[in-house]
N, C-alpha and C positions, 0 to 999 in steps of 0.2 A: 586494479583501481579500487579504492576504498568505497564502502557502501554509501557513505555520505556524499562522495563526489558523484557517484552514479545517480543518486537521488536528486542532487542539484541539477545534473545534466537533463534528467527526465523532466523535472519541473520547468526548467528553462525552455525545453523543446515544446512542451504542452502550451506554455504561454506564447511562444513564437507562432505556434499553429492556431492560436486562439481557441483552444479546447478548454471548455469549462472544467476546472479542476481545483483541488485543494489538498494540502498536506494534512493527513489524518493522524493526529496525535492521540496516542492511547498509552496507558500505563498505570502506575500507582506510586504513591509516596506516603511517608509517615511524617507528619508535621512535628514541631517542637513539643507539642502536648501529647505526642504518641498516638494521635488519631490517624487511622489508616484511611486513605482516599484512593478510589479507583476512578479513572476517567477513560472515556472511549469504550467502544465495544471490544471485548476480549477476542483476540485473533484477527481483528480487522486489518486491512492492508494499509501500507504506508501512504499511498496516494489514492485518492478517489477522483474519477473523472466521468464525464458523460459524453459518449460518442454516439452520434445518430440516435439519441434518445435512450441509449442503453447504459446502465451503470457498469463501469469498468473499474475494478480494484487492481491496483498495481502493488505487489509486494516486492520490495527491493532487497536483494541479498548480495552479500559479498561473494566473490568466486568461492565455490564450494559450500556456501551457506545453505542450510536446510530449513524447511518450514517446521514450526512447532505443531503439536497436535491441535492446539486451538486454531492455528492458521489453516490447517487442513480442513477442520470442521467448518470454519467460516467460508472457505472456498466452496466446499460441498453445498452448503446452504445457499450461498449466493448464486451458484450455477443452477441449482434446482429452481430458483426463483426467476431465472432468465437473464441474470447478469453474467459478466465475463470477469475472469480473474487471470492476471498475468503475473508470472514470477519473472522478475527482471534481474539478471546477473550483470546486465549492461544495457545501455540505451538501445542497442541493436535488437534486443528482445522486445522492446516496446515498439520500435519502428516496424518490425515484422508483423506485429499483431494489431496495430491500430491503423 
């Protein structure tokens, strides 16, 4: 299954379960005037939700996909702060951890 299809399934499941969540966009671009813009926190997960008052970040990966070093660092910092971080190669990874 493609990463985008997995992400869509997770977002739909969270909505169906009435879990507070949002798609977390981050990245960068260069505009037509060659100005560089970065948005979102570097390494932040694809989906952010709150489960029983706890911040849960969900990083969606295609089968065989790996975290970047920035994502690993974000995970480490989030977990140190008391949040949870899920790497989801499929919806079953989310169902098992939420």
